[in-house]
Each structure stands twice: as structure tokens, then as C-alpha cells.
DRENFI-730123 format. One line per 3 residues: number of its first residue (from 0); their letters; for each residue x, y, z of C-alpha. Coordinates in nm, 4 decimals, m for minus. Layout:
NUM	A	X Y Z ~ ...
// end
This chain:
0	MVA	5.4214 5.9277 6.9241 ~ 5.0796 5.8238 6.8094 ~ 4.9951 5.4529 6.8084
3	LGI	4.6916 5.3266 6.6108 ~ 4.5923 4.9578 6.6308 ~ 4.4502 4.9184 6.2766
6	SGI	4.4974 4.6571 6.0245 ~ 4.5806 4.8423 5.7006 ~ 4.8298 5.1002 5.5858
9	AYA	4.5765 5.2726 5.3664 ~ 4.3525 5.3317 5.6556 ~ 4.6446 5.4666 5.8565
12	IEK	4.7134 5.7124 5.5804 ~ 4.3525 5.8399 5.5866 ~ 4.3572 5.8697 5.9751
15	FEQ	4.7019 6.0431 5.9462 ~ 4.5500 6.3164 5.7218 ~ 4.2666 6.3663 5.9503
18	CQL	4.4730 6.3664 6.2735 ~ 4.4003 6.6836 6.4708 ~ 4.7443 6.6798 6.6174
21	ISK	4.9026 6.7359 6.2721 ~ 4.6644 7.0327 6.2199 ~ 4.7769 7.1873 6.5467
24	VLE	5.1510 7.1497 6.4910 ~ 5.1573 7.2137 6.1226 ~ 5.3694 7.5109 6.0493
27	PAG	5.4461 7.6723 5.7070 ~ 5.8189 7.7103 5.7069 ~ 6.0708 7.4347 5.7007
30	EMY	5.8733 7.1703 5.8905 ~ 5.9756 6.8036 5.8250 ~ 5.7379 6.5262 5.9309
33	NIV	5.8785 6.1829 5.9722 ~ 5.6191 5.9024 5.9338 ~ 5.7321 5.5897 6.1051
36	HWQ	5.5672 5.2855 5.9339 ~ 5.3695 5.0368 6.1214 ~ 5.5352 4.7327 6.2568
39	SDM	5.3965 4.4195 6.4443 ~ 5.3783 4.4227 6.8251 ~ 5.5734 4.0962 6.8414
42	DQP	5.8856 4.2684 6.6976 ~ 5.9110 4.5191 6.9630 ~ 6.0261 4.3120 7.2769
45	TDS	6.3506 4.2116 7.1035 ~ 6.4546 4.4063 6.8051 ~ 6.2384 4.7005 6.7502
48	SFN	6.3423 4.9028 6.4478 ~ 6.2115 5.1930 6.2630 ~ 6.2119 5.3012 5.8859
51	FVN	6.1470 5.6630 5.8143 ~ 5.9563 5.8128 5.5246 ~ 6.0172 6.1919 5.5201
54	IRH	5.7469 6.4277 5.3916 ~ 5.6947 6.8036 5.4304 ~ 5.3193 6.8043 5.4385
57	PDD	5.0429 6.5684 5.5043 ~ 4.9147 6.6181 5.1508 ~ 5.2385 6.4507 5.0262
60	LKD	5.0828 6.1257 5.1459 ~ 4.8729 6.1349 4.8420 ~ 5.1682 6.1051 4.6252
63	EGT	5.1688 5.7458 4.4665 ~ 5.5445 5.7054 4.5072 ~ 5.5319 5.7890 4.8807
66	QLR	5.2316 5.5518 4.9319 ~ 5.4203 5.2714 4.7460 ~ 5.7319 5.3182 4.9565
69	IRR	5.5195 5.3006 5.2755 ~ 5.3480 4.9861 5.1557 ~ 5.6772 4.8186 5.0717
72	LAM	5.8190 4.8921 5.4110 ~ 5.5066 4.7780 5.5775 ~ 5.4926 4.4501 5.3832
75	KEV	5.8631 4.3785 5.4503 ~ 5.7702 4.3835 5.8281 ~ 5.4650 4.1663 5.7589
78	GKA	5.6913 3.9095 5.6020 ~ 5.9164 3.9095 5.8968 ~ 5.6284 3.8833 6.1446
81	RRR	5.4812 3.5763 5.9609 ~ 5.8136 3.3942 6.0164 ~ 5.8012 3.4482 6.3871
84	PKN	5.5647 3.3014 6.6532 ~ 5.2795 3.5272 6.7457 ~ 5.2165 3.6551 7.0964
87	RRG	4.8955 3.7490 7.2624 ~ 4.9149 4.1184 7.1760 ~ 4.7493 4.2823 6.8838
90	RNQ	4.8407 4.1452 6.5413 ~ 4.9434 4.4783 6.3892 ~ 5.0200 4.8211 6.5247
93	IVL	5.0895 5.1424 6.3457 ~ 5.3252 5.3970 6.4909 ~ 5.3236 5.7491 6.3689
96	ELR	5.5669 6.0044 6.5009 ~ 5.5791 6.3715 6.4472 ~ 5.9118 6.5508 6.4898
99	DVA	5.9740 6.9264 6.5038 ~ 6.2853 7.0683 6.3493 ~ 6.5547 7.2032 6.5644
102	HAP	6.4503 7.5674 6.5223 ~ 6.1406 7.7152 6.6464 ~ 5.8590 7.7120 6.3861
105	SSI	5.7306 8.0423 6.2457 ~ 5.3806 8.1657 6.2958 ~ 5.1182 7.9797 6.0917
108	DRL	4.9680 8.3129 5.9881 ~ 5.2798 8.4277 5.8143 ~ 5.2397 8.4109 5.4378
111	GSG	5.4908 8.3316 5.1819 ~ 5.6348 8.0262 5.3583 ~ 5.5644 7.7587 5.1026
114	RID	5.2800 7.5605 5.2709 ~ 4.8978 7.5662 5.2643 ~ 4.7286 7.6854 5.5818
117	PFV	4.5119 7.4057 5.6948 ~ 4.2737 7.6359 5.8740 ~ 4.1742 7.8470 5.5675
120	RFP	3.8512 7.7886 5.3975 ~ 3.8846 7.8179 5.0324 ~ 3.6137 7.9327 4.7731
123	IEL	3.6290 7.6091 4.5907 ~ 3.6824 7.2488 4.6614 ~ 4.0489 7.1772 4.6105
126	DDG	4.1606 6.8927 4.3925 ~ 4.5189 6.7663 4.3642 ~ 4.5855 7.0098 4.0822
129	ART	4.4587 7.3096 4.2741 ~ 4.6562 7.2186 4.5753 ~ 4.9801 7.2034 4.3690
132	LLA	4.9045 7.5427 4.2238 ~ 4.8212 7.6925 4.5595 ~ 5.1395 7.5411 4.7088
135	NIF	5.3489 7.6880 4.4268 ~ 5.2439 8.0257 4.5298 ~ 5.4436 7.9859 4.8523
138	DPE	5.7139 7.7550 4.7340 ~ 6.0459 7.9243 4.8125 ~ 6.1928 7.7642 4.4928
141	SSH	5.8937 7.8842 4.2777 ~ 5.9307 8.1666 4.0316 ~ 5.5936 8.3032 4.1496
144	ASQ	5.5846 8.6696 4.2286 ~ 5.6141 8.7539 4.5950 ~ 5.5565 9.1314 4.5506
147	LRS	5.2552 9.2311 4.7672 ~ 5.1656 8.8697 4.7997 ~ 4.9867 8.8914 5.1308
150	SWY	4.7521 9.1535 4.9760 ~ 4.6586 8.9844 4.6480 ~ 4.6595 8.6423 4.8083
153	AVG	4.4016 8.7646 5.0625 ~ 4.1893 8.8903 4.7761 ~ 4.2221 8.5637 4.5922
156	IGS	4.0961 8.3567 4.8787 ~ 3.8496 8.6133 5.0112 ~ 3.6735 8.7405 4.7078
159	GPG	3.4880 8.4322 4.5886 ~ 3.5670 8.1590 4.3311 ~ 3.6173 8.3926 4.0453
162	AFH	3.9195 8.5718 4.2000 ~ 4.0481 8.2301 4.3329 ~ 4.0471 8.0744 3.9819
165	NML	4.2364 8.3706 3.8416 ~ 4.4956 8.3287 4.1085 ~ 4.5284 7.9586 4.0259
168	ANS	4.5642 8.0584 3.6476 ~ 4.8444 8.2919 3.7541 ~ 5.0116 8.0135 3.9468
171	QNF	4.9896 7.7822 3.6479 ~ 5.1562 8.0437 3.4305 ~ 5.4380 8.0817 3.6853
174	LFQ	5.4897 7.7005 3.6745 ~ 5.5346 7.7490 3.2998 ~ 5.7889 8.0190 3.3691
177	KSY	5.9808 7.7908 3.6038 ~ 5.9928 7.5142 3.3401 ~ 6.0759 7.7152 3.0364
180	GYF	6.2570 8.0253 3.1648 ~ 6.0028 8.2933 3.0529 ~ 5.6573 8.3998 3.1382
183	PSQ	5.3905 8.3103 2.8750 ~ 5.2194 8.5888 2.6841 ~ 4.9016 8.4035 2.6865
186	DTA	4.7419 8.1611 2.9168 ~ 4.8705 7.7926 2.9068 ~ 4.6065 7.5328 2.8481
189	QAL	4.5544 7.4602 3.2209 ~ 4.5662 7.8299 3.3159 ~ 4.3003 7.8976 3.0528
192	KHH	4.0665 7.6475 3.2151 ~ 4.0871 7.8382 3.5433 ~ 4.0484 8.1684 3.3654
195	QKA	3.7382 8.0511 3.1790 ~ 3.5911 7.9484 3.5144 ~ 3.6773 8.2784 3.6630
198	LGF	3.4983 8.4539 3.3776 ~ 3.1835 8.2385 3.4391 ~ 3.1814 8.3164 3.8070
201	ARD	3.2402 8.6907 3.7383 ~ 2.9496 8.6844 3.4837 ~ 2.7028 8.5371 3.7397
204	LLS	2.8258 8.7657 4.0104 ~ 2.7963 9.0867 3.8238 ~ 2.4507 8.9937 3.6713
207	DPA	2.3077 9.0373 4.0232 ~ 2.2554 9.4210 4.0787 ~ 2.2692 9.3712 4.4567
210	KQT	2.6297 9.2433 4.4287 ~ 2.7658 9.4688 4.1607 ~ 2.9291 9.7071 4.4076
213	SVE	3.0193 9.4572 4.6703 ~ 3.3710 9.3799 4.7988 ~ 3.3484 9.0477 4.6364
216	ALG	3.2896 9.2206 4.2958 ~ 3.5857 9.4544 4.3539 ~ 3.8053 9.1544 4.4253
219	TVV	3.6823 8.9550 4.1347 ~ 3.7230 9.2294 3.8800 ~ 4.0782 9.3378 4.0034
222	SFT	4.1850 8.9801 3.9775 ~ 4.1395 9.0108 3.6012 ~ 4.3384 9.3314 3.5803
225	CHH	4.6177 9.1597 3.7723 ~ 4.5920 8.8456 3.5537 ~ 4.6214 9.0369 3.2222
228	ALL	4.8847 9.2735 3.3556 ~ 5.1019 8.9692 3.4448 ~ 5.0453 8.8251 3.0916
231	GSF	5.1182 9.1673 2.9370 ~ 4.8144 9.1194 2.7196 ~ 4.7238 9.4818 2.6416
234	AGG	4.6968 9.4907 2.2612 ~ 4.3568 9.3193 2.2555 ~ 4.2169 9.5535 2.5090
237	EWS	4.1596 9.2961 2.7816 ~ 4.3319 9.4744 3.0590 ~ 4.1612 9.8054 2.9669
240	KHQ	3.8176 9.6488 2.9608 ~ 3.8520 9.5114 3.3093 ~ 4.0189 9.8321 3.4377
243	DAL	3.7231 10.0368 3.2991 ~ 3.4879 9.8014 3.4755 ~ 3.6773 9.8403 3.7976
246	LKI	3.6800 10.2120 3.7836 ~ 3.2984 10.2031 3.7169 ~ 3.2415 9.9853 4.0229
249	IEM	3.4512 10.2205 4.2353 ~ 3.2519 10.5151 4.1087 ~ 2.9249 10.3486 4.1856
252	RGG	3.0425 10.2761 4.5321 ~ 3.1074 10.6504 4.5931 ~ 3.4825 10.6661 4.5273
255	IQT	3.8060 10.5010 4.6225 ~ 3.7720 10.6199 4.9747 ~ 3.4921 10.3777 5.0437
258	IDQ	3.7266 10.0861 5.0147 ~ 3.8392 10.0385 5.3705 ~ 3.9913 9.6912 5.3412
261	THI	4.3649 9.7437 5.2987 ~ 4.4381 9.4198 5.1054 ~ 4.1838 9.5078 4.8400
264	RIT	4.2902 9.8722 4.8222 ~ 4.6517 9.7635 4.7855 ~ 4.5680 9.5029 4.5166
267	ISW	4.3672 9.7555 4.3179 ~ 4.6581 9.9807 4.3033 ~ 4.9010 9.6964 4.2315
270	GDL	4.6904 9.5885 3.9298 ~ 4.6725 9.9531 3.8091 ~ 5.0493 10.0042 3.8686
273	MGA	5.1550 9.6868 3.6800 ~ 4.9332 9.7848 3.3732 ~ 5.0423 10.1541 3.3789
276	FAQ	5.4125 10.0468 3.3953 ~ 5.3773 9.7997 3.1207 ~ 5.2146 10.0400 2.8886
279	DIS	5.3947 10.3659 3.0222 ~ 5.0590 10.5376 3.0883 ~ 4.9541 10.7407 3.3904
282	PSI	4.7973 10.5463 3.6762 ~ 4.4276 10.5804 3.7041 ~ 4.3983 10.4973 4.0697
285	PLP	4.5158 10.7529 4.3398 ~ 4.8348 10.6723 4.5224 ~ 4.7300 10.4771 4.8372
288	RIW	4.7761 10.6630 5.1665 ~ 5.0002 10.3742 5.2983 ~ 5.2259 10.4298 4.9977
291	ELD	5.2492 10.8058 5.0284 ~ 5.4550 10.7537 5.3505 ~ 5.7227 10.5826 5.1467
294	STS	5.7153 10.8136 4.8457 ~ 5.9353 11.0908 4.9634 ~ 6.2408 11.1485 5.1828
297	PHG	6.1877 11.1744 5.5593 ~ 6.1083 11.5230 5.6771 ~ 6.4239 11.7105 5.7779
300	AIR	6.6635 11.4392 5.6482 ~ 6.9939 11.5589 5.5120 ~ 7.0158 11.4971 5.1409
303	PLS	7.3382 11.3530 5.0096 ~ 7.5292 11.5708 4.7575 ~ 7.4413 11.4723 4.3937
306	PIS	7.6495 11.6726 4.1505 ~ 7.4415 11.5823 3.8559 ~ 7.1268 11.6982 4.0395
309	LKW	7.2877 12.0261 4.1238 ~ 7.3803 12.0761 3.7587 ~ 7.0203 12.0004 3.6515
312	KQQ	6.8771 12.2590 3.8821 ~ 7.1309 12.5230 3.7569 ~ 7.0424 12.4543 3.4015
315	LPM	6.6772 12.3784 3.4212 ~ 6.5321 12.5538 3.7319 ~ 6.1775 12.5420 3.5986
318	HLD	6.1786 12.1737 3.5376 ~ 6.1917 12.0099 3.8788 ~ 5.9364 11.7249 3.8638
321	WVT	6.1814 11.4477 3.7574 ~ 6.4779 11.5738 3.9632 ~ 6.2742 11.5859 4.2732
324	IFD	6.1852 11.2180 4.2456 ~ 6.5524 11.1518 4.1455 ~ 6.6730 11.3217 4.4692
327	DLV	6.4375 11.1125 4.6866 ~ 6.5676 10.8050 4.5167 ~ 6.9390 10.9049 4.5619
330	QLI	6.8722 10.9581 4.9281 ~ 6.6951 10.6303 4.9826 ~ 6.9817 10.4413 4.8023
333	SLD	7.2657 10.6437 4.9619 ~ 7.1267 10.5537 5.3143 ~ 7.1118 10.1834 5.2334
336	GAF	6.7397 10.1970 5.2861 ~ 6.6400 10.0343 4.9683 ~ 6.6837 9.6747 5.0747
339	TKQ	6.6533 9.6772 5.4560 ~ 6.4770 9.3900 5.6209 ~ 6.1839 9.6150 5.6756
342	QLE	6.1599 9.7197 5.3141 ~ 6.1890 9.3471 5.2044 ~ 5.8947 9.2583 5.4312
345	LAS	5.7015 9.5491 5.3150 ~ 5.7594 9.4425 4.9572 ~ 5.5523 9.1283 5.0128
348	TSG	5.2878 9.2819 5.2275 ~ 5.1651 9.6409 5.1891 ~ 5.4285 9.7851 4.9550
351	SWI	5.7772 9.9237 4.9819 ~ 5.9462 10.2425 4.8377 ~ 5.9481 10.0976 4.4844
354	EPT	5.5791 10.1255 4.4208 ~ 5.5280 10.4986 4.5014 ~ 5.8553 10.5767 4.3184
357	IYR	5.7412 10.4123 3.9985 ~ 5.3961 10.5686 4.0479 ~ 5.5390 10.9252 4.0641
360	LLA	5.7486 10.8594 3.7498 ~ 5.4496 10.7343 3.5626 ~ 5.2366 11.0300 3.6830
363	IRP	5.4477 11.3031 3.5430 ~ 5.4243 11.3682 3.1670 ~ 5.6789 11.6284 3.0575
366	MQL	5.6044 11.6087 2.6809 ~ 5.2415 11.6821 2.7390 ~ 5.3589 12.0327 2.8606
369	GSS	5.5539 12.1058 2.5469 ~ 5.8604 12.0005 2.3525 ~ 6.1127 12.2494 2.4936
372	RGN	6.4682 12.1363 2.5918 ~ 6.3737 12.0886 2.9525 ~ 6.0595 11.8836 2.8622
375	VLE	6.2579 11.6520 2.6360 ~ 6.5394 11.5936 2.8876 ~ 6.2801 11.5319 3.1633
378	EVC	6.1065 11.2772 2.9506 ~ 6.4276 11.0935 2.8539 ~ 6.5362 11.0822 3.2214
381	RLG	6.1848 10.9819 3.3327 ~ 6.2033 10.6821 3.1026 ~ 6.5634 10.6042 3.1776
384	TLL	6.4778 10.5995 3.5605 ~ 6.1962 10.3540 3.5055 ~ 6.4395 10.1226 3.3170
387	FLA	6.6885 10.1723 3.5968 ~ 6.4189 10.0679 3.8610 ~ 6.3018 9.7651 3.6636
390	PFW	6.5618 9.5277 3.8052 ~ 6.5077 9.6737 4.1539 ~ 6.1421 9.5704 4.1174
393	RVL	6.2449 9.2192 4.0268 ~ 6.4852 9.1979 4.3313 ~ 6.1957 9.2975 4.5528
396	GQS	5.9759 9.0182 4.4146 ~ 5.7908 9.1521 4.1203 ~ 5.7639 8.9071 3.8200
399	PVH	5.7323 8.9538 3.5336 ~ 5.8396 9.3218 3.4750 ~ 5.7292 9.4289 3.1277
402	TAA	5.9689 9.7197 3.0031 ~ 5.9099 9.6886 2.6138 ~ 5.6841 9.9940 2.5967
405	ISH	5.9178 10.2102 2.7975 ~ 6.2169 10.1135 2.5866 ~ 6.0165 10.1940 2.2801
408	NLQ	5.9006 10.5221 2.3885 ~ 6.2508 10.6261 2.4977 ~ 6.3952 10.5333 2.1606
411	RVL	6.1224 10.7219 1.9850 ~ 6.1909 11.0383 2.1863 ~ 6.5643 11.0149 2.1232
414	LHT	6.5367 10.9615 1.7529 ~ 6.2643 11.2239 1.6786 ~ 6.3642 11.5182 1.9045
417	KTE	6.6588 11.7541 1.8782 ~ 6.8180 11.8577 2.1995 ~ 7.1359 11.9658 2.3670
420	WHE	7.2673 11.7977 2.6848 ~ 7.5729 12.0003 2.7629 ~ 7.6931 11.9268 3.1241
423	LKP	7.3962 11.6735 3.1659 ~ 7.5563 11.4285 2.9259 ~ 7.6244 11.1839 3.2020
426	LLA	7.2447 11.1536 3.2539 ~ 7.2159 11.0641 2.8902 ~ 7.4975 10.8046 2.9186
429	WTL	7.3320 10.6603 3.2325 ~ 6.9862 10.6361 3.0630 ~ 7.1402 10.4707 2.7389
432	YHA	7.3393 10.2277 2.9476 ~ 7.0313 10.1052 3.1360 ~ 6.8181 10.1019 2.8242
435	AVE	7.0707 9.8813 2.6498 ~ 7.0934 9.6359 2.9437 ~ 6.7112 9.6251 2.9977
438	TAD	6.5756 9.6139 2.6423 ~ 6.4918 9.2670 2.5134 ~ 6.3996 9.3653 2.1482
441	LAE	6.7128 9.2838 1.9539 ~ 6.6745 9.5823 1.6955 ~ 6.5952 9.8369 1.9708
444	RSQ	6.8786 9.6982 2.1807 ~ 7.1279 9.7397 1.8990 ~ 7.0236 10.0990 1.8498
447	FIF	7.0685 10.1832 2.2207 ~ 7.4134 10.0269 2.1998 ~ 7.5039 10.2337 1.9062
450	MLA	7.3810 10.5488 2.0608 ~ 7.5778 10.4776 2.3771 ~ 7.8859 10.4390 2.1610
453	IVM	7.8214 10.7734 1.9903 ~ 7.7823 10.9405 2.3264 ~ 8.1026 10.7875 2.4499
456	SGM	8.2826 10.9248 2.1380 ~ 8.1280 11.2683 2.1979 ~ 8.2346 11.2791 2.5626
459	QIS	8.5846 11.1584 2.4498 ~ 8.5581 10.8510 2.6521 ~ 8.8070 10.5854 2.5284
462	SWD	8.7823 10.3064 2.7851 ~ 8.4838 10.1093 2.9232 ~ 8.5994 10.1583 3.2892
465	ELL	8.5785 10.5454 3.2382 ~ 8.2224 10.5034 3.1115 ~ 8.1237 10.2822 3.4020
468	NIV	8.2563 10.5318 3.6467 ~ 8.0473 10.7982 3.4882 ~ 7.7310 10.5794 3.5019
471	KGV	7.7988 10.4796 3.8595 ~ 7.8537 10.8562 3.9362 ~ 7.4883 10.9222 3.8524
474	LWV	7.3183 10.6474 4.0434 ~ 7.4162 10.2736 4.0972 ~ 7.3530 9.9800 4.3288
477	DLV	7.5977 9.6928 4.3131 ~ 7.3387 9.4554 4.4647 ~ 7.1187 9.5032 4.1485
480	AAG	7.3504 9.6166 3.8721 ~ 7.6915 9.4446 3.9458 ~ 7.7969 9.2507 3.6303
483	SDN	7.5276 9.4028 3.4040 ~ 7.8018 9.5753 3.1910 ~ 7.9115 9.2334 3.0741
486	LIR	7.5927 9.2232 2.8701 ~ 7.6895 9.5114 2.6469 ~ 8.0472 9.5950 2.6907
489	EEV	8.2030 9.4104 2.4104 ~ 7.9401 9.5273 2.1531 ~ 7.9866 9.8990 2.2516
492	MKI	8.3532 9.8824 2.2373 ~ 8.3619 9.7167 1.9044 ~ 8.1664 10.0158 1.7649
495	IEH	8.4077 10.2529 1.9248 ~ 8.7086 10.0736 1.7720 ~ 8.5388 10.0503 1.4355
498	RSS	8.4366 10.4219 1.4301 ~ 8.8019 10.5266 1.5141 ~ 8.9326 10.3323 1.2171
501	LPA	8.6835 10.4893 0.9608 ~ 8.7736 10.7900 0.7405 ~ 8.5435 11.0818 0.8067
504	YEE	8.3532 11.0317 0.4860 ~ 8.2873 10.6599 0.5635 ~ 8.0619 10.7024 0.8770
507	PLY	7.7756 10.4676 0.9104 ~ 7.4458 10.5861 0.7533 ~ 7.2618 10.5350 1.0735
510	EER	7.4667 10.8007 1.2586 ~ 7.2842 11.0663 1.0641 ~ 6.9667 10.9760 1.2364
513	SRN	7.1423 10.9656 1.5723 ~ 7.3234 11.2857 1.5169 ~ 6.9840 11.4794 1.5201
516	SYQ	6.9363 11.3647 1.8670 ~ 7.2810 11.4589 1.9966 ~ 7.3666 11.7940 1.8327
519	DV	7.6299 11.8783 2.0813 ~ 7.7799 11.5256 2.1209
// end
């Protein structure tokens, strides 16, 4: 309990914000501070009483509604005091009480807890708007991405005002997503203000030859690649422009190995991976060493039996790039290792299994090696696996996850190449299922649904449950995919029922295009 003998509630609020005791006890997660409003000394001998105003952070005292409530409570006591005889003690006394919650507070250094660390020095002077955006990054109810947060947040506050303003712009866009249910494709008005400031600071920084290869320059430029990757703004070349500048700086420094600060190294790969995934292009930054450890199965570990993997190796023994990644993925999921406490913690710090797995799938390019049956099947399965992993990435904290280019490329391959699947048809059904669920474009989604119906007919599958069992037999995780079939089941089954009622000569015209893709179906 802290008692301050002062005469005004406004001054008490100011002192409360400056109180060192608050700074020492302030913890990020779940802390509740009860401010006991001031009351006159003369009340205390007979009928002392307390009125509580609950806040979660000292900054909440700046809220007009909170201040008004405190003043009303204070003036209520003033009125009572004026109706009583005064004693010789001080006229007014303010009592502040800080209470801890029942559980032990978490470490103040732990990120992602929903509070602003009072001991951190920020690159700019924070106004109320900036504080709101900063708090939104760690708000547990925010839609803000938590994937690798402790890495990119460290870059944001440690790489100068340019990177910091881009981080605030991202937070503003996530507030938009929280309000409207989708992430904007371009900066909101407030986000654009921060982004423009970031451009100004970056221009000044990079105009100094002595700073062009500095850590601050790296952090500033990578903040732009991350910003544009989140927006999905690739058509105008913004992401590519900043990515090229980043690669040039890395080259001028002497290579990626010269970057010895882990949080910057991870953030560089994160921005590269987001951009590569959204565009379905090969990553341009080497896989970080810390990610390599999570990219393959543990040495000597027993692999679970995967019938579809065995059939693949029997039919396509010379095409093992995709199936090797698939086997590692099957093992990780079969051992319940995908969502352990350790993996969830890694997801917000240095990276979990999802990043290196996606990296490996983006790095292989089967169709660049030719258009043989094996190359085509590998490409279809590569794209299907990326769509399968998209919701996993969201569960682990990544947002947004742009899959439009992957869906488009998959459909293009299916419609313009002739191939035979034979005993590997379950992989085709598995790929089409996840493509239909994941694709947002209505026209492409309808085509995937129609293709899935054709495959079902070719496999002589008459019930939805039978199809779902086949899809689950390839690879499935209830935590991520449970209920996803409700999104497409009715549409697929309507097509199946309609096709069964048509005479042979009255088949839909679209099927002729699809039939080229599924000769044996």
C-alpha cells in the first residue's frame, strides 16, 4: 500500500505512472492492478471504505473513461468529507494499492504476453496510437501473427525507426483484420502513414555509405520484405525490389554467414519464406542452420508404415525428392510431434518443423527437370502438400497465409498435362480434397470440386465417408482438418448424383478438359 498526501487526483495519476514500484512489479501476463481511489483521512477512524478501479496496465490510466470514473469516486468522498467535522490530520490522502494475482507472474522477458515491457527503449517516442499498436502485437485476443514473433519483434525494436514503423504498420493492418475479418491487400490509411515514415528513415539510412551494410540496414530492409509479404503485394514488384536490395546488402557484407545475430537471421529467412510461399517460387536465402535440425526425421528413428509411400517408391523409384519430404512429415505427425509444447514455443521464437518443411517443398522443382509422368506427379503432390500444410501454419501462429498462387499453379498443371495415376490415385484425391478446401477463388474452387467428383467416380467411390477414409489414409490430423469436409461435401455429392443420372451422351462439356488430366480415371 502506497499512501501519498497530495491534493489532486490528476497529480496522483501522474505520480502513479512514474512510481518505480509499478515498474518493478509490472509483469506481462495476466496481471491486474487495483487502484484504490483517494479518501479523506477523517473517514478512516470510523467507517473506512474502498472503491476499486481495475486496470491491466498503468497506461490504461490515460483512458478518459477510467480517469472520469476515478474523479467521480474521488469527488463523492469529497462531498462526504465536507459534511463531516475536520480533524487535525491532513486534509486529503491518496491510497494506492497494487495487488498480485493468485498465480505466480511470468518472466518479464517473455514475449507474446500482451503487455509492453516498461524497460525497453523504443526507437521512437511513443504516442497513444503507437502504444495501442504495440500492445496489439502481444494482445492474446489480437489476430496479430505470433509466428516467430520474438525474432521479428526484436528486429523491429532493435533496427532503428524504419523497421519499427513498419512493425507498427503491420499491427495496424492486423487491427483491420480483427475488425473486418480479413487482412487488407494494401495498407490502411493509418498503416500507410507508418509505412511512409519507414520509407523516409530507410532512405536516410541507406544514403550513408558507412551504414549500407550495417545490422540496422539489414533489419530495416527486411522489415519491408516482411511488410509486403504480409500484404501479399507482389504484382507491383514491391516485395521483389526490397528482396533484391536485401540480397545485395548481404552480398556486400560477404555472405549470409556474416550475420551472427539469430533474430535477424531468422527474420530474413521468414520474410523470404513468406514471399516464396505466396508466389510459389524457390527461396533465395539458404535454410538457416537452426531450421535444418527440424527439417528431417531424427537419425535412427523408426519410420511408420505408409502404404502410399511404398507404392510411390515401387512405381517411381527415380523420383524421390517429394516422397522423402512426405515421409519425414508422416513420421513427425504420427509421433504426435507436430504440436508439442516445445514445437508451439519454437513456433513463436526461432522456428518449428513447419518452416523447414515448407522450405524444402518450395526448393524442389520437378517440372524444371522435365514433363515425364514422375515429374508431373511430383509437382502435383508438391503443390498438394503445400496446401495441406497451409492450415498447419495458421494453427502455429502464421497469419495471413496466401495460397492463391499455389492453387492456381496446381490447377494449371492438372488441366494442361496428361498423366496416369494408377495405384497412386489416393494421392490425387488427397491433393484435390485439400485444394478444394483451401482455395478461395470461387471459379478455381468449383473446378477443384468438379475434379474431385470425377476422381471419385473413376475410383468407384459412391459415398462421402469412403472418400474421407481414403483421404485420411494418406495423411490427416484431426486437430487441423476436422470438420473441413463440411465445406465441400454437399457440392461434391451433388455432382456425383447428377452425373449418375445423365445419359452417356449428355456429360458436361467441362469434363472433356478434365478427362485429359485423368486418362485412367
